[in-house]
N, C-alpha and C positions, 0 to 999 in steps of 0.2 A: 658538297661545295655549291651546287646549284641552289639548294634551299637556303644556305647562308647568304648567298648573293641576293636572293629575293628579299630575305629579312633585312639585309643591310640597306638595300635601295628603298624598301618600305619605311625603314627607320629614318633614312635621310629625308624622305618625303614628309614624314611626320615632323621631323626636326625643322624642315623648312616652314611648315605651317606654324609651329610653335615660335619660330623666330619672327615670322611676319607679325604675329600678335604681340610677342614680347618686346620686339625692338622699339615699337612706339611707346610702350609702357616704360622701358628703360630710358628712352630719350627724354620723355617728359620728366621723369624723376631726376635723371642725371643733370639736365639743364635747368630745370625749374624748381626742383625740390618739392614736387607735387606727386603724391602717391594716388593715382587715379583709379579708384575702385570701379568706376563705370566703364573701364576700357573693354571689358568683355561684352557689355551691352553695345558698344560701338561695333564690335565684331559681328554681333547679330544684325545690327542695322545694315552693315555692308552686305551680309548674306542675303537679306531680304531685298535690298536695292538691286542686287544682281538677279535675284529670282524674278522680280517685277519686270525688269528689262527683257530677260529671256522669255518670259511668259507673254508679254504684251507687245513687244517691238516686232510685229510681223512684217513690217516693211523691209527689214533686213533679213533676207532669206537664208543667207549662209550662217549656220550656227556658230562657226568659228568667229566670223566678224561680229555677230551679235554678242558673243561672250566678251570679245575685246571691248565693245561698247559698254557692256555691263560692268566690266572691271573698272573702266574709266569713270563711269557714272558713280559706282560705289565709292571710289577714291574721292571724287569731288564732293559727294554727299558727306563723307566722313570729315573732310577738311572744313566744310561749312558748319557741320555740327560741332566740331571741336572749337572753332573760332567763337561760335555762339556760346558754348558752355564756358569758355575762358572769360569772355566779356561779361557774362551775366552772373556766373557762380564763382569761378576760381579767383577772379581779380579781387573779390571782396575778402578773400581768406589767405592771401599770401603771407607767409611767415607763421601761420597757425596750422600745423600739421594735422591736428585732430579735427579741426573744422573742415579741412580739405577732404579728409577721409570720409567724414560724415556726410558732407554735401554731395560728394560723388557717389556715395552709397545710395542716397535718396534718388539721385539721377539714374543710377543703375536699375533700381526698382521701377522707377517711372517708365524707362524705356522698354524694359522687359514686359511690363504690363501693357504698354502701348502696342507693342508688336503682337502680344497675345490677343488684344482686343481687335486689332485690325485684320490679323491673318489667322487667328485661332491658334491653339497650342498643338494642333496636329502637324506632323512633319510634312513639309512641302517638297516634293521632288523637283530637282532642277534639271531642265532639259539640257543635255550635254551634246557637243559635237561627237561624231563617231570616233574621231581620232582620240578623244579623251578616254573613251572606254576600251580602246584597243590596247595592245601590248607591243613592246619592243623587245626583241630577243637579244640579250647580252650574255655572251659566253654560255649559251644554253638556258639561261634564266629568263623567264617571261616577266618583264617589268611593266607595270601599268603606266601608260603615257601620262596619266594625270599626276602621278608621283614625280615624273621627270619635269613636268610643267612647274610644279610647286618648287622643286629644287632650284630650277633656273631662276624663277621669280625671286626666291629668297637670296640667292647669290647676287642678283642684280640690285636688290634693295640694300644688301650689306655693303656692296661696293659704292652705291650711290650715297648712302648715309656717311660713310667714311670720307668720301670726296666732299660732301656738303659741309661736314664739320671741320675738315682740315684745309680746304682750298677755296671756299667761297667767303665773301665778305660777311654774310650773316653768320656763317659758321664760326668765323674768327671772333665776331662780336659776342656770340653766345659763349664760346670757350673763355674769352676774356672776362665776361660777366660772371662766370662761375668763380673765377679766381678773385676778382675785385670789381664788384658792380659799381661802387662809388666812383672809382677812377673812370670807368666807362661812361658814366653819366656826366662826370666833370668834363669829358671830351665833347659833350653835346650830342651824344648818341642816344637815340630813343630805344632804351632797353625793353620798354613795354611792348613795342611792336615785335621785338624778337620773341618775347614770351608768347604772344598770340600766334606767331608763325610756328613755333615749336609745338604748341599744344594742337594746333590744326594739323600739322604734319604727323604727329603721333596718332591722332584720331584717324587720319587718312590711311595710315599703314594698317591700323586695326580693321578698317572697313575693307581694304584690299585683301587682307587676310580672311575676312568673312566671305568675300566673293570666292576666293580659292578654297576656303573651308567647305563651302556648299558643294564644290566639285569633289573634294576629298571624301566627304561624308555622303555624297550623292543626294543631299537634301538639306533643309534648314528648318529649325524650330526656335521659338523664342528663348528656350533655356540653353541652347547650344553655346552661345557666347559666354554667359556666366559660368557654365560648366567648364569651358576651356580656359577661363580666366584663372582657375585654380592652378593649372599647369603653367600658365604664363607667369604667375607669381613665383612658382617654384623655379622656373628657368631664370627669371631676373634675379632672384635672391641668390641662387647658386652661382650664377655668373658674376654677380657683384653689381649692386645698384648703380646705374649710370654708365656702366661699361658696355658699349655695343659689341666689342670683340668678345668680352666675357659672356654676353647673352648668346652669341652665336655658338660658342663652345659648349655652354650649358644646354642649349637646345639639342645639340647632337648627343650629349651625354645622357640627358633625360630620355630622349626618344629611343636610343639604343637600349638603355636599361629597361624601359617599359616593354619594348618589343621582344627582347631576348628572354626576359623572365616570363612573359606571356607564352612564348613558344616552347621554351625548354623546361619550364617548371609547371605552370598551370595558367590557363586563361583567366585574366582579371587580377592575378597577383602582381602584375607589372605596375599597376596603379599604387598598390601598397608599397612596393619596392621604391618607387619614386618618392613617396612621402617619407619613407625611412631615410632615403638618400639626402633629402633636404634637411631633415633633423640632424643627421650626422655631420653634414657640411657646416651647418650653423653652429653646432656645438664645438667643432674643431676650429673653424675659421669663420667667425660671425660676419665678416665683411664680404664673404663670398670668394670665389676663385680669383677674380681679378679686381675686386674692389679695394679701395685704398683704406688703410687703417686710420680711423679717426677722421675720414674725409667728411666735410660738410658741404653740401650743395646749396650754397646760399645766394641764389640769384634772385631772390624775392625782394620786393620793395621793403624799405626800412620800416614802414608803418604797417603793422599787422592788423588784420581785422579782429574784432572782438572774438573771444573764444566762445566755444559752444555753450559754455556754462555762465557766460557773463550776462548781466542784466541788472535789474533793480535790486538793491540790497534787501536781504530778507528782513521782514518785520518781526521784531522780537515780541513774542506773546508769552503770557504766563503759562507755565507748564500745565496748570490745572485746566486751562482752556483747551490745550492741545489734547489732553487725555479725554476731556468731555466730548470734544468733537470726534475723536477717534471712536469712542464707545458708541456714540450716536450713529456713526457711519456703519459700524459692524452690526448694530442692532437693526438698522434699516435693511441691510443686506440679508440678515438672518430671517426676516419676516417675508422675504420675496415669495417663498412657497405658498403663502397664504393670501397673496395679492392677485386679484383677477384683472389687473390692469392690462390693456392691450397696447403694445408698443409697435406700431407699424414699421415694417421693413427691418428694423434692428432685431426683432425677435419674431420667430415663426408663428407664435400664437399668444395666448394669455401668458402673463409673466409666471403664473403658477403652474403652467402646463409642463409635462415632462420634457418636451423638446426645448422649450425656452430655458428651463433650468439647466439642461445639459450645455446649452450654448454659453450661459453665464458661468457654469462650472469650469469650462475650458478657459474662459477669460480669467477666472480666479487662480487656476493652476499657473497660467502664464504670469499672472501678477506676482505670485510667490517666487517663481523662477526668475523673473525680472528683478525682484528685490535681491535675490542671491547674486545676480550678475552685477548689480549696482555696488555691492561690496568690493568687487574687483575693479570695475571700470570707474564708478563714480567716486569711491572713497580712497582707493589705492592707486588709481591711474593705470591699471593693468588692462590693456586692450587685448583681451583674449579672443581668438577666432575659433576656439575649440570648446567653448563652454557647453555646447550641445552634447559633447561626448559623454560627460558624466550623467546628464539628464537621460540620454538614450540608454546608457549602460544600466542605470537603475531600472528603467522600464523593461529592458530585455532580460536582465537577471531575475526580476520578479516574475515575468511570464514563464521563463524557463523552469524556475523552481515550482511554480504552481502547476505547470503541465506535467511535472514529475511527482505530483501528489502532496506538495507542501502547502500548508494552510497559508492564506493570504497574509495574515498578521506576521507570522514567522518569516515568510518570504520577504516582506518589506524590510524587516530588521536585518536579515542576512544580506539582501541585495543592496540596501543603502549603505551598510557598513563596508561591503566589498567594493562598491563603486567609489566610496570615499577614499579608501586605501589606494586604489588604483589611480585615482585622480591626484592624490597627494604625491605618489611616486612620479607621475608624469610632470606635476608641477615642480618637483625638486630638480628635474632635468631642464625643463623649459625656462625656469627662473635663473639659470646660469647666464642667460643673455638678456639684453634689455631692448626696449623700444620696438622698432619694426622687426628685429630679429626674434623677439619674444612672440610677437603676433604670428609670425610665419611658422615658428616651431609648434605653437598650439594649433595652427591651421594644419600642419603636417600630421600631427597626432589625430586630430579630428577627422581628417580625410582618410587616413589609414583605417580608422575604425569604421567609417562609413562604407568604404570599399569592402572591408571584411564582412560587414553585414550583407552586402549585396552578393558577394561571391559565395559566402557561406560554405567554406571548405569542409567544415565538420557536420554540416546538415543539422544545425541546431538553431539557426536564426531565422529560418523561413524565407531567405532570399528576398526578392522584390516584394513579396506579399506580406512579410513580417510574421508575427505570431498572434494567434487568437487568444482571447481571454478564457481561462479555465474556470467556467462559471461554478463548477462543483466545489471549488476551493475558496470561493468568495462568500462572505457572510450574506445571508438572504436579504438583509436590509439594503445591501449595495448591488445585488444582482438583478433586481426587478427592473423591467423595462417601462412599466406603467408608473411606478413610484420612484422618481429619481431624487426625492428630497434629501435622502441621506447622502447620496453621492454629492449633491450640491453643498450640503452642510459640511461634509468632510473636506471639500475643496476650499470652502470659506475658512475652515479651521486651519488648513495648511497655510493659506495666505496670511492669516493673523499670526500664527506661530512664526512663520518666516520673518514677518515684520518685527515682532517683539524680540526675537533672537538677534536680529540685525541691529535693532536699536540698542540693545544691551552691549553688543560687542563694539559698535561704533562710538559709544559713550565711555568705553573703558580706556585705560591707558594705551592698550594695543590699537584701538580705533583712532586715537589721537595721533599715534605714530604713522598709521596708514595715511592719514590726511597730510601729514608732513612729508611723507614720501611722495605723494601725489604732487605736492607743490615744488619740492626740490630734494631729490634723493641724495645728491652729493652733500648737501648741508646736513642731512640726517647722519650720514657717515662721519662728517666732521665732528658731530656731537658725541661720537663714540658708540653709536648704536649700529647694529648690523641689519640693514634693510632686508637682506635675503630671508632671514627667519620670519620677519614680520609679514613679508609678502607671501611666504609659503603658508602662513596661518590664514591670511585672507583667501588665498587660493583654495585651501582645504575647507574652511568654513563655508565659503560660497559654493563649493562643489558638493558638500554634504547636504545643504538645503536643496540644491538642484537635483541631487540623486533622489531625495525623498519626493520631490515633485514628479520625477519620472515614475517612481513606484505608484503614485496616485494616478498619474495620467493613464496608466494601463486600464484602470477601472473606468475612468471617465470616457475614454474613446473605445473601450472594449478590445484592447489589444496593443501590441507594440509594432511600430512600423519604422523602416529605415529613414524616412524623411525627418524623423525627430533627431537624427544624428548628423544631418547634412550641415555643411557650412552655411547654407541659406538660413537655417534656423538660428545658428550662432549670430549671423548678421541681423536677423530679425530681433534678437535680444538687444542688440545695440539700438535698433529703432525704438523698441519699447522704452528703454531707459531714457533716451534722448527726448522722445515725445513727452514723457512724463516729467522729466527734469533730472538731469544727471546729478548725483550726489544728494538727492532728496528721496528717501526711501518710499514715502507715500506717493511721490510723483512717479517713481518706477512702477509701483503697484497700479496706479491709474493707467500708465502707458501700457502695461501688460494686459489689463482688462480691456482697454480700447482695442488693442491689436487683436486679441483673441476673438472678440465679438465681431469686429469688422471683417476679418478674414473669413469667418464662417457665413456672414450674412450679406456682404456686399454682392456676391453673385446672384442673390435673389432679386436684386433690383432689376436685372434684365428681364425676368419673367413676371415682375409685379405690375408692369404697365406704367410705372411712374415716369419712365423716360421715353415714352412713345413720341413725345413732341420733339425730341431731338433727332438730328440726322442719324442714319443707321450706324455709321462708324462711331459716332459719339455715344450712342446708346449701348453699343457693344463694349466700348473702351472704359467708360466711367465706372461700371460695376466691377472691373477687374481689380481684385484686392491689391496687387502689386502696383498698379498704376495709381489708384486712389491713395494708398499709403505712401508711395514714393512722392507723389505731388504734395501731400500733407507734410511729409518729412522735410522736403526742400523748403516749403513755405515757413515751417517752424525754424529751420536753420537760418533763413534769411531775415525773418521779422520777429521771431520769438525764440531766440537761442536758449532761453531758460526753460522751454517746454511749458507744460501745464502749470508746474510749480512756479515758474517765473511769471506767468500771466497772473496767477493768484497773488503773488507778491506785489506786482504792479497795481493790481486792483486794491489790495489792502493799503498800499502806500498812498494811493489816491484818496481813499476814504479817510485815512489818518490825516493827510494834509488838509483835506476839506474840513474835517472836524476841528483841527487846530485853528484854522482860519476863522471858522465860525465862533469859536471860543474867544479868539482875540478881538474880533469885532464887537462881541457882546461885552 
């Protein structure tokens, strides 16, 4: 009984933390119809704001009083950051859900990289009052006071939110705006100010949760917020998007499931159980426990911002010119191993050196995988948050087979085939739901596999360390450390094959249906077609190409590691596709190549001396890959939503217009 009481109180403490993070997320979506992917980064900002106050505010000698100040400061910082984000980023994208997700994704990367650059990625311990670390005896059970603090804070926030929404003028305006925003505006009420207030309030709750999260975890690091965001999404989706009461119930349900499974079954399996719980709830009740069936949270302005794929119309060129240009690009890449050109910063040495070729090889693998994801995201409109699963599954199955004596070639065939079958089975389940529900189901599957790799209950995945490469099963041409040309050429071949296969399928009748589904799935159904089958084909073909990329990735990076299965990598695939140009296969390839090279080489800027003229904090932050790529991604979303492909289209359109004018004047 005593043990169960301790588990129950610990679960309630964790539920309180989940609610503090999830309530702001649910509030923002429920009132504004904005799915804020950067909410976890706000959690991290709040934790670091509290840490700075606890570490630097020596004038307040009492640690209890200092923490109270820290919590207030974190909340204020969160509100200010939320208001700024809404005014600069969100207001441009009301009514465009995809752009909202993408721009907040870029903000999440930027903030995490900023925290990493300012404070390093090492965990920072939070100085805590003695009372926080003490325990209170309840019915013989020793309950940590920090858990009691979080429970009380969560209850107060729940009561405060319900009072705000039901009893205050702004709360009434917000609720009325959800039902009929035009009527609210006709009454002369400034709905835009309510938007800003809600987003700021949601961000403030996330930062308050970050301050208390630093107490719960006894420290803070830049990845803590994004890691906890996974559970926040699970809580919000299970409870029902926009339902504060549902969020509270789901937080308790998720926390108890996690803690009970960890205690009575095996440590770590609770995370998998939570992911399975999410998938089960969505498949049975897609709107969540307390969500409304068919509810639309339409409090956004009538005029939507341009979509992430909008931009200058594509310039129609002759197919022969495209083929010639493509062949020239491949030929140029193929001769890299014979070019002694030095590319400072971007490459570690001469272009033909083994180290430089491996860097570009990683970029080429990412290019091929980004192309496979573009089949789902760019051509079919499927925003999957679990595409990394099939990539990692291909990598791990290849490594496992090779470590058991199977030749690399045979291992690739078996691993890629098995991963494709598993991915198709998961797709058959996930595609039973649409839109956000589909994204969350794929997220649940991906996170379950990621947790499985870390826990490694069967001792076959290598846990945190992953699996090494079995060099004795690799052909000698691919195993050498000094001659990496063949690894490079194999990576190039994969990118080319991925592109050609994708071109063939997108130009087929099936590919045309994919694009019709992306534009209007209901209209496709009205034409007598069954979108489910076509979407499953896209999911399977994209997964097959990604699995092959995973099989190759094992040789390029010399092993399999769990990071390749993380939701962060799935989100990185979105970044690659959007940077290059969604729905443009060659653009996705360029985005993958850029991402792969920059993530490996940006950290070298700090040691190259190229940034010595900057302030120390800036010199440490700018080379952070997440910060640089996040900032680049946000800029692309704001000023070049078509990505690299869109910029090329604009340039070609300008040249075409200029040439036409010259011909006219002549």
